[in-house]
N, C-alpha and C positions, 0 to 999 in steps of 0.2 A: 557801890563798883558791879553790880548785877546793869545795874543800866549800863554805864560807859563800857561793860564789857559785849554788851547787844550793839550798841554803840559800832563801834568799834568792828564789828565783823559786818557791820552791814558796810564798814570801809573798804573792808576782803573782796566782796562783789566788785564795787564803782572801781574798787582801783585797779583789778584785771581786765573791765572794761578798757580801761582810760588806756592803762597798755595796750590794747586789743588795738583801741579805735585810733591813737597816737594822741591824747587831747593831752599830753602831758605839754608845757610851755619853756624854753626858757629863759631869763631876763637875765641879763649883765650890768653890773655895778661895777665904777670904777673904782680902782684904790687909788687914792695917792699918797702920798711920803709926805710924812711932818713937816719932813726937813726940807726946803725947798733947797740946798746946796746938792741934792739927789738928783743926777739927770742921764735917764739912762730912753733911749729912742723903743720907742713903741708904748702902747696901753697896758696897765695893769687891771686886769677885771677880777671878780671872783662872779661864779654863774651860779643864780639862784631859777627855784625850780619849783614851775605854779603849776594850779590841774585844772583848765576849763572843764566846769560842772558841764551837764547834760543841758541848759539852759543858755550855756555861754557864759557864766560870768567865772570869774577866778576862784582861785580857791587856795589857800595861803598852805604852807607847809606843815603847820601849829594843827590845822583839822584833820591830816589826815596821817603824818609821818609815824605820830605814837600808835599806829595803826597796824602802817606795814612794819613795822621794828616786830611788835608785837606776833604781827601772825605771819614774817619772816619774807618779808617782800620784796625789803632793800634793796638784797644786791641785786633784785632784776628791775629795780626801778636805777639803782645806780649804774645796773648795765644800760638805758635807756639813754641817763644823762651823756656818760662818757661817748658811744657812739655818737649821740645826734652832736653833741658839743666838741669832740672833734670833725663832722664832716662841714660844721660854717666854721670853723678856726681852717679847713682843709680850702674850703669856698673862697676866706679870705685872703689865703697866702697865693692863690692862685688869678688872686683881681689885683693888679697893678695900683691900682688908682683907691685901693682901702687902706687907711692905715694901717700897720703894723699890731701887733698886738707883741708884747716881748711875757709877759705874765701871764697867764689862766687859772684861777683859782679852782677850785672840785670837790665839793664836801662830796665826805663819803661814809658811808654808815660802820659801825661797829661790827656787825653782820656781815659786812662785804669785807673786811681787812680779817674777817675768818671762814671763806671762801678760796679754799682751795682754790680754784679755777680761776678764779677773777687775775690775777696776778698772769697768765697764759691770753687772758681774751684781752687782756689792758698791751701786753705786747705787740697781737696782731693788730689792734687800734691803734698803735703808731705806725704799724706798717700800714696797713690795707690806703691810710688817710698823709699819710707821712708828715706826720709832728713828729718834730721833736721835744723827743722826754723833756728836756731842760728850760721848752716852755710850762713845763705844768707843777704846777704846782698842787699838792695835796692835801686836802684839809680832814683833821678827823676830832670829834672833839674829844676832851681832855678826858672825861667818864669812860666814854667807850676804848679810850688808845688803856685807863689803867686795867678796865676790866678784862680784856683781850691782852693784856701785855706781851703775854709769852707771840702770838699772833701779832701783833701789832711793831715787836721789835723785828721779826723777820723778813715781814712785811716792806715796812721803810727800807730797811738793809737791799731787802733786791731791789727796788724801786729806787733809790740812795743810788745803788752801782747802773740804774741805768738812763740816771740825771734829772732825774727825778726832785723835786723837793717838797718836801712838806710841815702843814704847819699847823700847829694847834686851837682851833675853835673853841670859843666859850673858855680861854685861860680862867683858871681860878671860878668858874663857877657851881 
């Protein structure tokens, strides 16, 4: 357990540097319907986060998310993800040659759902980038939603009022 904590503490410094040096990367994974009868204009994507290490190699979230959650870095990382996802979506919307995106799913940590300032930040990002809340589906893990049920319910109600959609990630796990 002690070795695991030391390893996580080493990640804290690396994650601060990654945020400062803009070494996180976003990847889009397309979501396909199971039923071919559903036809909707535009792609459905989920945003995946990766980290580019100091040597240029990709680091999977399973390597750094536990430390980021334990040491309170997830709200900062989630803000980075939202800001950069919205910037990319805005650029795509401005380009008439780019196929449209109908839904963009973004994972948020349970800690972010409890961050009282995140709602204001998210509303600001919608305005700055001119992104429709109806385009955004926010995903939260089932365990995070249950652990922070009151915060999650308030957060979801506020953002659903704006037009955002929500999904439970890792349901049943």
